[in-house]
C-alpha positions as MATLAB code, in Angstrom:
seq = 'MIATMFSIKNFLFKPKPKINEPYVTATTSFNFVAELPQMNTQFQETFRMFPDFVSRELTHNMTYGVYYLSNLVDSELLFQEILDRLIEIEELTSPEKLVNLLPIGQLLLDDNWYHMQQHILQGWTYIHISGYKYGLLANTIKRRERALTKPENESQILGPQIAFTENLETNLALIHQYLPNPDLCEIAINMGENTKTSVHLVYLSNRADLEMVTHIYNRIQALDLEALLDATILAQWLEDNPSSAFPQMITTERVDRAIFPLLEGKAVIAVSGSPQIIICPNTFFDFFKSIEDYYYRWLTGLLWVLRYPSSLQPRM';
ca = [
      30.945   49.027  163.659;
      31.794   45.811  161.825;
      28.153   45.284  160.905;
      28.041   48.801  159.456;
      31.132   48.148  157.326;
      29.608   44.937  155.954;
      26.386   46.739  155.072;
      28.348   49.435  153.213;
      30.336   46.750  151.373;
      27.166   44.941  150.324;
      25.681   48.231  149.105;
      28.727   49.245  147.045;
      29.590   45.805  145.714;
      26.300   44.156  144.929;
      26.569   40.590  143.625;
      25.888   40.117  139.957;
      22.342   38.928  139.247;
      22.032   35.298  138.244;
      21.275   34.867  134.583;
      19.130   32.071  133.300;
      21.775   29.990  131.533;
      19.600   28.508  128.738;
      19.138   32.027  127.335;
      22.810   32.979  127.123;
      24.174   29.992  125.241;
      26.207   30.300  122.074;
      24.739   29.973  118.607;
      22.496   26.932  118.591;
      23.354   24.285  116.033;
      21.174   21.390  114.934;
      21.074   18.894  112.112;
      18.373   18.965  109.475;
      15.794   16.208  109.864;
      12.962   15.008  107.638;
      10.253   15.176  110.312;
       8.558   18.575  110.351;
       7.502   18.524  114.065;
      11.131   18.048  115.111;
      12.207   20.840  112.751;
       9.631   23.138  114.386;
      11.069   22.321  117.806;
      14.617   23.027  116.652;
      13.608   26.339  115.082;
      11.761   27.428  118.218;
      14.852   26.621  120.266;
      17.196   28.444  117.872;
      15.127   31.641  117.618;
      13.640   31.619  121.126;
      15.056   35.104  121.839;
      13.440   36.700  118.765;
       9.837   37.834  119.435;
       9.228   38.422  115.714;
      10.132   34.861  114.706;
       7.287   33.213  112.803;
       6.838   29.487  112.195;
       4.028   28.516  109.820;
       2.857   25.121  108.662;
       1.007   24.812  105.344;
      -0.736   21.639  104.246;
      -2.120   21.029  100.771;
      -0.926   18.004   98.836;
       2.266   18.277  100.848;
       3.203   19.751  104.218;
       5.520   22.743  104.266;
       7.200   24.540  107.130;
       7.904   28.248  106.554;
      10.213   30.126  108.943;
      11.154   33.813  108.972;
      11.575   36.987  111.057;
       8.569   39.225  110.407;
      10.428   42.500  111.009;
      13.036   41.709  108.346;
      11.021   40.226  105.481;
       8.997   41.893  102.752;
       5.493   40.803  103.787;
       3.943   41.424  100.366;
       6.630   39.388   98.610;
       6.368   36.613  101.205;
       2.600   36.202  100.991;
       2.143   36.666   97.251;
       5.159   34.821   95.881;
       5.716   32.125   98.505;
       2.755   31.338  100.760;
       0.090   31.712   98.067;
       2.208   29.791   95.553;
       2.783   26.891   97.929;
      -0.976   26.469   98.365;
      -1.481   26.464   94.584;
       1.033   23.645   93.915;
      -0.968   20.540   92.984;
       1.647   17.885   92.343;
       4.064   16.365   94.838;
       7.356   18.200   94.672;
      10.904   18.222   96.001;
      13.144   21.133   97.035;
      14.886   20.933   93.627;
      11.578   21.217   91.766;
      10.373   23.940   94.098;
      13.190   26.167   92.857;
      11.486   26.324   89.441;
       7.999   26.840   90.875;
       8.613   29.901   93.056;
       9.091   33.243   91.224;
      11.808   34.512   93.576;
      15.015   36.005   92.238;
      17.343   34.285   94.723;
      16.706   30.714   95.869;
      19.270   28.474   97.580;
      19.126   24.794   98.491;
      20.563   24.462  101.979;
      21.379   21.711  104.472;
      23.682   23.673  106.793;
      22.014   24.894  109.973;
      24.439   27.755  110.695;
      24.270   28.978  107.094;
      20.471   28.888  107.194;
      20.382   30.713  110.533;
      22.581   33.535  109.231;
      20.350   34.005  106.185;
      17.162   34.184  108.277;
      18.809   36.833  110.458;
      19.315   38.873  107.281;
      15.678   38.594  106.166;
      15.592   35.374  104.144;
      12.783   32.818  104.483;
      13.429   29.101  104.946;
      11.009   26.570  103.420;
      11.124   22.975  104.605;
       9.240   20.160  102.877;
       8.206   17.332  105.174;
      10.147   14.195  104.328;
      13.366   15.892  103.191;
      16.517   16.508  105.230;
      17.217   19.819  103.511;
      15.204   22.812  102.402;
      15.075   26.013  100.418;
      16.135   29.565  101.292;
      14.287   32.414   99.555;
      15.481   36.007   99.490;
      12.614   37.994  101.024;
      14.706   40.807  102.507;
      12.795   44.018  103.033;
      14.817   46.765  101.412;
      15.297   49.852  103.541;
      17.120   52.440  101.488;
      16.884   56.080  100.629;
      16.404   57.399   97.129;
      19.319   58.471   94.960;
      20.371   62.011   95.794;
      23.051   64.539   94.897;
      26.447   64.215   96.612;
      26.356   66.186   99.845;
      30.066   66.286  100.728;
      31.594   66.331   97.231;
      29.451   68.760   95.294;
      30.738   69.596   91.821;
      29.361   71.517   88.859;
      30.422   69.065   86.176;
      29.692   65.360   85.982;
      26.716   63.243   87.044;
      25.013   64.450   90.202;
      24.400   61.035   91.765;
      25.772   59.765   95.044;
      26.138   56.251   96.399;
      23.712   55.011   99.058;
      23.905   52.598  101.986;
      22.580   49.753   99.823;
      25.358   47.593   98.376;
      23.272   46.269   95.464;
      22.346   49.811   94.438;
      25.975   50.951   94.532;
      27.155   47.992   92.438;
      24.313   48.577   89.979;
      25.398   52.216   89.583;
      28.950   51.120   88.795;
      27.692   48.615   86.212;
      25.350   51.226   84.743;
      28.149   53.699   84.086;
      30.657   50.998   83.179;
      28.820   48.242   81.215;
      32.031   46.360   80.489;
      32.220   42.529   80.433;
      35.724   42.820   81.935;
      34.298   44.392   85.088;
      34.884   41.827   87.839;
      33.685   41.523   91.420;
      35.033   39.492   94.328;
      32.623   39.074   97.257;
      33.969   38.787  100.807;
      32.161   38.570  104.165;
      33.775   40.454  107.034;
      33.019   40.905  110.721;
      32.388   38.040  113.096;
      29.240   39.700  114.424;
      28.063   41.829  111.499;
      28.765   39.487  108.539;
      29.225   42.556  106.353;
      29.375   41.975  102.611;
      32.400   43.556  100.923;
      32.940   43.632   97.147;
      36.286   44.217   95.463;
      35.644   45.636   91.978;
      38.166   46.027   89.151;
      38.598   45.830   85.367;
      40.440   42.634   84.516;
      41.846   44.065   81.273;
      43.327   47.141   82.984;
      44.103   46.294   86.601;
      47.283   44.473   87.529;
      46.456   40.977   88.785;
      49.189   41.070   91.432;
      47.768   44.335   92.769;
      44.254   42.860   92.963;
      45.587   39.739   94.672;
      47.501   41.857   97.186;
      44.382   43.888   98.062;
      42.298   40.732   98.350;
      44.834   39.094  100.657;
      45.001   42.217  102.827;
      41.214   42.155  103.242;
      41.133   38.431  103.942;
      43.892   38.765  106.554;
      41.762   41.118  108.680;
      40.025   39.484  111.624;
      37.374   42.013  112.649;
      34.555   41.576  115.117;
      32.410   44.125  113.269;
      32.525   46.275  110.147;
      29.971   49.060  109.799;
      31.469   51.485  107.303;
      33.973   51.709  104.458;
      36.000   54.392  106.255;
      36.773   51.894  109.032;
      37.948   49.308  106.508;
      40.099   51.940  104.780;
      41.981   52.609  108.013;
      42.621   48.910  108.555;
      44.000   48.559  105.019;
      46.497   51.417  105.351;
      50.192   50.529  105.207;
      51.011   52.915  108.054;
      48.072   53.113  110.472;
      50.021   55.389  112.837;
      50.460   58.067  110.157;
      48.564   61.333  110.591;
      47.961   61.562  106.852;
      45.272   59.633  104.965;
      46.452   56.862  102.652;
      43.110   55.778  101.225;
      40.622   57.821   99.219;
      36.918   57.364   99.862;
      34.204   58.915   97.748;
      30.440   59.174   97.567;
      30.460   60.183   93.891;
      29.812   57.575   91.221;
      32.061   59.188   88.601;
      34.961   59.469   91.034;
      34.812   55.694   91.428;
      34.525   55.045   87.674;
      37.602   57.010   86.540;
      40.044   55.111   88.825;
      38.677   51.819   87.485;
      39.502   52.984   83.969;
      43.001   53.851   85.189;
      43.579   50.287   86.391;
      42.812   50.781   90.061;
      40.335   48.883   92.215;
      37.410   50.067   94.319;
      35.913   48.465   97.419;
      32.197   48.654   98.216;
      30.936   47.872  101.725;
      27.356   46.981  102.597;
      25.702   49.694  104.653;
      28.180   52.400  103.662;
      27.638   55.252  101.152;
      31.404   55.553  100.703;
      33.518   53.666   98.148;
      37.225   53.013   98.778;
      39.664   53.713   95.938;
      43.019   51.948   96.016;
      45.919   52.024   95.591;
      46.705   55.747   95.753;
      49.751   57.921   95.255;
      50.643   61.144   97.016;
      49.545   63.222   94.029;
      46.093   61.597   93.893;
      45.089   63.622   96.939;
      45.605   66.848   94.979;
      43.270   65.905   92.147;
      39.701   67.093   91.804;
      37.031   65.113   89.997;
      36.424   68.130   87.735;
      39.985   67.773   86.410;
      38.716   64.869   84.313;
      36.117   67.068   82.598;
      38.248   70.056   81.602;
      40.565   70.272   78.598;
      43.924   68.669   79.141;
      45.743   71.995   79.549;
      43.249   73.257   82.107;
      43.296   69.907   83.838;
      47.025   70.228   84.439;
      46.302   73.053   86.852;
      46.131   70.433   89.595;
      49.931   70.457   89.475;
      49.848   73.984   90.911;
      48.017   72.744   93.977;
      51.085   70.862   95.151;
      53.511   73.812   95.522;
      50.713   76.044   96.821;
      50.115   73.571   99.636;
      53.755   73.937  100.722;
      53.548   77.731  101.113;
      53.599   78.921  104.745;
      50.266   80.161  106.066;
      50.032   83.456  107.901;
];
């Protein structure tokens, strides 16, 4: 009887399988060294759990180490603008000189291992020159984005028929395209301990109140999130009364609906990976406005006032 009970206990409460400890350690951190073989060893240790990690060694007049994740980089850009160019370099060079020799839009000198590791995980390529204790990061991210389309959830007859996408750079470019103003300012913030999501606070310095912008910035910085995947999640965290059943933030997928609030002195927040833009701050009456109110004559546009009392009428 006792033996039967023990067998049932062992069946229901199986011991946890032993995990190989070297593969569950925290983020590996090393120091940059000048010797390329030791750098190769450190990279292999850091990215040992990534099957697509590639470590290449090029030797011409100098020896280069090139490190990247093949699933995240633009292969054509990597081979044509980096690998082929490194082979063509005749003279001895340094990381500082290499910045002017590679035709890549974004190049960063780096000597911080954690910073370099985060960039490679996003699709950047690290180039190390043998003999130097620091290297060069090149932006080789493979862009995965859909084409510009019409707004699906906020369809209107008037105004531009363009919606934001999941690509942050595209969304910011659309705002700059419709608002080519030198007073248009951006503040970049990284959020999410695990996602490292890029968040941009956008405003017009000659129209927005500086105290308001500072307050929004401080509210964002005060958030300690493990992950941030969408602007609607950030909007809920920024609300003054999270327990309220009513929305306090306006999000939009329309470009023009983000431009008009900027001209009114408000700020907008763009989140990487999200097709929604947050508009803040908002008043109670902002939720009764339609984007088409901006396009009608002023007398017709005042019809939005009628929406407020009509919303208070009892429904049958």
